[in-house]
C-alpha positions in Angstrom: 0.0 0.0 0.0 1.7 3.2 -1.2 -0.7 5.6 0.4 1.1 7.9 2.9 0.9 6.5 6.4 -1.1 9.3 7.8 -3.9 8.9 5.2 -4.5 5.3 6.2 -6.8 4.3 9.0 -5.0 3.9 12.3 -6.5 0.4 12.6 -4.5 -0.6 9.5 -1.1 0.7 10.7 1.0 -1.5 12.8 3.1 -0.2 15.7 6.3 -1.2 13.8 5.1 0.9 10.8 4.7 4.0 13.0 8.1 3.5 14.5 9.7 3.0 11.1 7.9 6.1 9.6 9.1 8.2 12.5 12.7 7.2 12.2 12.9 7.6 8.5 10.9 10.9 8.3 12.8 12.6 11.2 16.2 11.0 11.0 15.8 9.5 14.5 17.5 6.4 15.9 15.2 5.4 18.7 11.5 4.4 18.5 9.2 7.1 19.7 7.8 6.6 23.2 4.3 7.7 22.1 2.3 8.5 19.1 -1.2 9.7 18.2 -2.9 9.4 14.7 -6.1 11.3 14.2 -8.5 12.9 11.7 -10.4 16.1 12.2 -13.6 16.5 10.2 -16.2 19.2 9.9 -15.8 22.8 8.7 -12.0 22.4 8.9 -10.5 19.0 7.9 -7.0 17.7 8.5 -5.1 14.5 9.3 -2.1 14.3 11.6 0.3 11.9 13.2 2.3 13.2 16.1 5.2 11.5 17.9 7.1 12.0 21.2 10.8 11.1 20.5 12.6 8.5 22.6 15.3 11.0 23.6 15.9 14.7 23.5 18.1 16.2 20.8 21.6 16.9 21.8 21.4 20.6 21.0 18.1 21.0 23.0 19.1 23.9 25.2 19.1 26.4 22.4 15.6 27.8 22.8 16.0 30.4 20.1 17.0 27.8 17.4 14.2 27.1 14.9 12.7 23.7 15.2 11.6 21.7 12.2 9.4 19.3 13.9 6.1 19.6 12.0 5.9 18.8 8.3 3.0 20.6 6.7 1.2 19.0 3.7 -1.8 20.3 1.8 -3.8 17.6 0.1 -0.8 15.2 0.4 1.6 17.7 -1.2 4.5 18.6 1.0 4.6 22.4 1.7 7.2 23.1 4.4 8.7 22.1 7.7 9.5 25.7 8.6 6.1 26.7 10.1 6.5 25.1 13.5 5.8 28.2 15.5 2.6 28.8 13.7 1.4 25.3 14.2 2.6 24.5 17.8 3.4 26.5 20.9 7.2 26.8 21.4 7.4 24.5 24.5 6.0 21.6 22.4 8.6 22.0 19.7 10.0 18.5 20.6 6.7 16.9 19.4 7.4 15.7 15.8 4.8 14.9 13.2 2.9 15.5 10.0 -0.2 17.6 9.4 -2.1 17.3 6.1 -4.7 20.0 5.6 -7.6 19.8 3.1 -8.3 23.5 3.4 -5.1 25.6 3.2 -4.1 26.9 -0.3 -1.2 25.1 -1.9 0.8 28.3 -2.2 0.5 28.9 1.6 3.0 31.4 3.1 3.8 32.5 6.6 1.7 35.6 6.1 -1.3 33.5 5.2 -0.7 31.1 8.1 -0.5 34.0 10.6 -3.9 35.3 9.5 -5.6 32.0 9.1 -8.5 30.8 11.2 -7.8 27.3 9.9 -4.3 27.4 11.4 -5.7 28.5 14.7 -8.0 25.5 14.8 -5.1 23.2 13.7 -2.8 24.6 16.4 -5.4 24.2 19.1 -6.0 20.6 18.1 -2.2 19.7 17.8 -1.7 21.2 21.3 -4.6 19.3 22.8 -3.6 16.0 21.2 0.0 16.4 22.3 -1.0 17.1 25.9 -3.3 14.0 25.8 -0.4 12.0 24.6 1.8 13.2 27.5 -1.1 12.7 30.0 -1.2 9.1 28.7 2.5 8.6 29.4 2.2 10.1 32.9 -0.6 7.7 33.9 1.0 4.6 32.4 1.8 1.7 34.7 5.4 1.4 36.0 6.2 5.0 35.1 9.4 4.2 33.2 8.2 5.9 30.0 7.3 9.1 31.8 10.7 9.0 33.5 12.3 8.9 30.1 10.0 11.6 28.9 10.7 13.9 31.9 14.5 13.5 31.6 14.3 14.6 28.0 11.5 17.2 28.0 10.6 18.1 31.6 12.0 21.6 31.0 9.6 22.1 28.1 6.6 21.3 30.4 8.0 23.9 32.9 8.2 26.5 30.1 4.6 25.6 29.2 3.4 26.3 32.7 4.9 29.7 32.5 3.8 30.5 28.9 0.6 28.7 28.2 -2.0 30.2 30.6 -4.9 28.3 28.9 -3.3 24.9 29.6 -1.5 25.8 32.8 -3.7 23.7 35.1 -3.4 20.7 32.9 0.4 21.1 32.6 0.8 21.5 36.4 -0.3 17.9 36.8 2.6 16.8 34.6 5.3 18.6 36.7 7.7 16.5 38.7 10.1 17.5 41.5 12.5 15.9 44.0 11.3 16.1 47.6 12.2 15.2 51.2 10.1 12.0 50.8 11.5 11.0 47.4 15.0 12.2 46.8 15.7 9.6 44.1 12.3 9.3 42.4 10.4 12.4 41.4 7.0 13.4 42.8 4.1 15.1 41.1 1.9 17.7 42.8 -1.1 15.4 42.9 0.9 12.7 44.7 2.2 15.3 47.1 -1.3 16.5 47.9 -2.5 13.0 48.3 -0.1 12.3 51.2 -0.2 15.7 52.9 -0.3 15.8 56.7 -3.7 16.3 58.2 -4.5 20.0 58.6 -1.7 21.0 56.2 -2.9 23.8 53.8 0.1 24.6 51.7 2.5 22.8 49.4 6.0 23.5 50.8 9.0 24.0 48.6 12.6 25.0 49.0 14.6 26.4 46.1 18.2 25.5 46.2 21.1 24.5 43.9 20.9 20.8 44.7 18.9 18.3 46.7 21.8 18.2 49.2 21.7 21.9 49.8 17.9 21.9 50.1 17.9 19.0 52.5 20.4 20.7 54.9 18.5 24.0 55.1 17.3 24.6 58.7 13.7 25.5 57.5 13.5 22.2 55.7 15.0 20.1 58.6 12.4 21.6 61.0 9.4 20.9 58.7 10.6 17.4 57.8 11.1 16.6 61.6 7.5 17.7 62.1 6.4 15.2 59.4 5.9 17.6 56.5 7.1 16.9 52.9 9.1 19.6 51.2 9.6 19.8 47.4 13.1 20.6 46.3 13.3 23.0 43.4 16.8 22.6 42.0 16.6 24.1 38.5 16.8 27.8 37.8 13.5 27.8 36.0 11.6 26.3 39.0 11.0 29.4 40.9 9.4 31.1 37.8 7.2 28.0 37.5 5.8 28.1 41.1 5.4 31.9 40.9 3.3 31.6 37.8 1.4 28.6 39.2 0.9 30.1 42.7 -1.7 27.4 43.6 -2.3 23.7 42.8 -6.0 22.9 43.3 -6.9 24.6 46.6 -3.4 24.6 47.9 -1.0 27.6 47.8 2.6 26.9 46.9 4.6 28.1 49.9 8.3 29.0 50.0 9.6 27.6 53.3 12.2 30.4 53.7 9.5 33.1 53.8 9.1 34.8 57.2 6.2 33.8 59.4 5.5 30.5 57.8 2.2 29.1 59.0 2.0 25.3 58.8 -1.7 25.0 59.4 -3.3 23.8 62.6 -0.1 23.1 64.5 0.8 26.7 64.2 4.5 26.0 64.8 6.5 28.9 63.3 
């Protein structure tokens, strides 16, 4: 069958075919850790296959570099792979894939894309499907795939929390940090809240250069001795993340070094 992979029904495409397509199309060595293949029908029609790579690119830290992750087709004709920022938010630039639109003109340009309602719909869908794919990884048994994902792309999720206000709440559930109760494994905010001490109102965190420095801080030692869990924020971006987030559910994110820290009912300062 010579039909392009994305034009076939997902039912007719084997896992191995997706993996092979991904590696050939994007020059990757490892299989993707997740993919999604979908059709959008209605006033605006397009087909897409999106992938999360098995590892981060080596030059990932250069945020200003242009990504070429999304290949845009119109009616199966390849148009360009230089429209990433019109089709995806910057923090999802690691998601690779193909989008085939039935509605865009064949002579589509950046100017047309920037004005296009069609592109806004596509972008919203690609963002939603990408986040669903990441949600799926985060809730998978065993957690190994999400661990791989977080090592490669955790920073992108943090940037998303800062930049994507519309999806901030959803992205906050994907965050992972070290903590006083899990120095080796990472903990999510939902997990933290699930094991909070009775009467505890806030989610406590300590920003420091490393887990060791955070653990040794007097504020932290005191709280841990009293049975509270403290998140360790060890990356430069983390403080901007919690500042933008401010709350998770009904719980404030609380810097343990702030004066007059109230730890709920116990009232120990």
